[in-house]
N, C-alpha and C positions, 0 to 999 in steps of 0.2 A: 504492499499499501504506500500510495506517494504521499508524504506528509510535508505542505508547504512549509517555506524556510520561517515565517512567522508564528505559524504554529510548531513549529521544531522546536524555536528558540523558547517559545511558553512554556513548553514540556519538560525541557532542558532543566530554566530554571526553577518549574514546581520541583524537578528531583533534586536539584541541590536543596532549595527550601528543607525538603522533607529529611534530607541528609542533616541537616544542619539542626531540626528539631531532634531528630533522634541522638544526634551527641550529646546534645547538652551539655551546658559549660558553666563554671563556677567564675562569678564576676571578679573584673579586674578593673580597677580606677583607670589605669593609664591608658584603656580602650573603652569607647563606647560600646554599648551592646549591638549598637547596628555595625559597628566597626569589626567586631568579632563575628558577627551574624555574615558578613560580606566577605571577610576571610575564610571563614570554614565554607563558605558558598562555594570560594574561586572565584569572586567578582572583582572585575576591571580595575576599579575604584580610582581611577585615572591613571594606572600607573604604564598605559601604555599609549598615554598621549602624543608622546614623540612622536611614536608610528603612525596613529594614527591620524594626525594631523598631517603629516607628511607624504601621506599617499600607500601606507601600507595600513589596509583595511584587517578589521577584526573577521573573525569568522560567523559569531552571531549576527552582526549586522548585514554581514554578507546575504545568511541563508533567510533574514527577515526581506531583503532587496531582490532575492534570486528571481522573482519572474521578471523585475524590470533591467536586471544585468543581463539577462539571458542566459543564465548558465546551462551549461548541458549537463547529459546525466553523470559523467563523470568526474566536473566537476562539484557538482553537488553530493555527490558523494564521498569524494574526497576532503568538503569543505565539513560537512558532518562528523565524519571521521575525526579531523584534526580538530573540530570544536570539542568532541567526546574526550580525545585523549589530552589536549589541554585541558578541560575541566576536572579530570581526576586529577593531574598534576598540581593544579592549580588550588585543589581541597585540599589533598596531604599539605603541601606546603604553607596554606594558610592555618591549617590547624598546627602544624608546628611552629609557626609566626605566632599566633598564640600563645601557644605553651610556652614560649621562651620568654613573651612579655609575662607572663602568669609568673614564673620563675624568676625573672627579674623584680619584680615589684615584692615577689615572697623574702628577697633576700632584705630590703627596708622594712617590710612587715614583722620580720623575727624581732626587730627590737636590738638583736646583738650587733657586736661592736664588726661592723664591715670591712673587710681586707682591700685596700684598692686593685689588688689582682684579681679578687672575686668580683668585683663589679666590673671592673673590664672585660674581664672573660663572659659575663653575664651581656653584658651589652654590644660585644662584638658577635656575641651568637646571634643574639636578637636582629641587628645589621646585618649580617649576612643571609638571615633567613627572608628577610624585609628584599634583598636584593636578591635573592634566587626566585621570589613570587614576583620581582618585576620583571625580572630577567625572561621568564616563563610568559607572561603576557605580551614582552616584545618580541621574542623568538615567533608565539605563533601568529603575529602578525606579519611578521619576515616573511613566514612560511604561507601565509595565508595568499599575500601578494602574488606570491610565485605559483599560485593556481589559477592566477585571473591572466587574462589576456589584458594590454596595457588601454584598449579601450574602455574595458570593463572597469578599470581602475578608475578611470578617468572618468566614465558615468558614476561610479560610486562617489568618489568626492563630489561631484554637483547633487547627485541625490541628499547627500550627507549635508551640503552647505558650506562645503569647503571654497 
C-alpha cells in the first residue's frame, strides 16, 4: 500500500511520540520537558538548519512534498528508508544526550565536593553527545540531497520558501 508523504511523516511522528511515552523520564532541570521529549523522539530541533537553509533538504519534508517534487518510486523508497534509519539513530542518541544531562545535573544535586576533573568529564560527555546528535541530523540532510536531482532540490527550496 502506498502511503502519501505527509501521512507517512505523521505516522512516523506518532510512532516516535509513542516511544517517548513508553520510555518515561525522570525530571531534569537543565532541559525542559519539551526538550527531553524532542531529544527522545529524535526531533530536528533546528540542529540541521545549516543544511536545510543551504540546499540540503530533510527527508521528513521531502516526504511531505513528494508529489510536488515528483519523486519516483526508487526515490520515495530510499527517502523512507533514510528517514526510518535516521529516526532510530537520532532517538538513541537523544536518549543518551538526555541521560548525560541527568548525570551532569546529578553531580551538583548530590551536594558533595565536586572535583574539576569529574565535572569536565561530565560536560565533555554531554557535549560530545550533543555534537553526535547534530551530526546525525546534518549527515541525513547531506544524504537526502544525494537522492534528489538538482531540479528537485531547487523545487524543494522554493516550496519551503527559501
